[in-house]
C-alpha positions, 0 to 999 in steps of 0.5 A: 076873292082870289086866295094867294097861293103860298110859296113852297120853299124847299132846301135845294142841297143835300147835306154835305157830310164827308167821312171823318168830319169833326164839325158840322155847320147848321143853318136853316134854308138858303134864299128862295132863288136857290130853290127856283134856280134864278140865281144872282150874278156871283151866287155859287150854287152851293150851301151859303153861296149867296153873293149877299151872304158873309160866311164864305168871306169870313172863312176866307179871312180865317183860313187865308183863302182865295175863293171864286164868287161865280155860278160855276162848278169850279166854285162849288168844287173849291168850297167842297175841297176846303170843307173836306180838307178841314173836316167840316160838313154842312147839314141845315136843319130845315127840309122845307117850309111855306112862305106868303112872301118870297124872301129869305127872312127867318120869321117868314117861314111857316109850316116848317118841316125839319130834317131828321137830323139824327139820321144824318148825324149817325152817318158821321160818328167822327162829328163832335161839334155843331156850329149854328149860323144864328142864335136862339131867336125864333126860326133860327137854327138853334131854335129849330134844333131845340124843337127837333131835340124835343121830339127825340126826348133830349135837350141842350145843356148850357155850358157857357152863356157868352158869345158864342153860346155853348151847349151840349147834348148826348147822342149814341153814347157820345157828347156833342157840343154846339156853338150859336154864332152870330148869323153871317147875314146883313140882317144881323148887323143891327144886333151886333151893333147892340152887343157890349163886346162889339161896342168895346172893340169899336170904341177902341178901333173906329175902323172895326166892323161887324165882319171883323167881329164875326171873324174873331168869333168864328175863328174861336170855334171853327177847326184851327187852320193848318 
């Protein structure tokens, strides 16, 4: 019987950590097509560049941006300039994993290898806040970050259990905070629909959407627009 070979899903992007950043976005892995180079029309070949993702549309609304959604160097430069202007970096926690099925699901990740996050964090002593693009569910960025902290004999200390959840940890004599945001993916919409805060807003305004919910949440913790 032929054994199906597992797909090696490696992270295609190096961390983006400009000098002077205060916030770092932390996810897991972009969809596998960013590793294979078979992008969809409208994908931007950069972190969170999937045309199906919602992080950049959310940030557009918070910061009143007009971004291009196309597979061009100009679209990448646009995003990098925005991040540098607002002192935001990106350093996903996963280096690579294996998959039986070639998809972007978190639960499908196997034999996960994490990045040495502290190696990168040491390069940006100005960083104060980590923004997890997902909650504490299995194979999410907070879940893996907790695993990584365990290897460093550290742990997250909970400061607030609301939405988004707030934690802190110590590194090189400084205290950093972390926020666990509702994931900017369509898969998280069902979870949002069950949240009391979303139900309350939806009842008051039937036109209220899951994107509106994320925009309000993300605006609380991303750097304030100028």
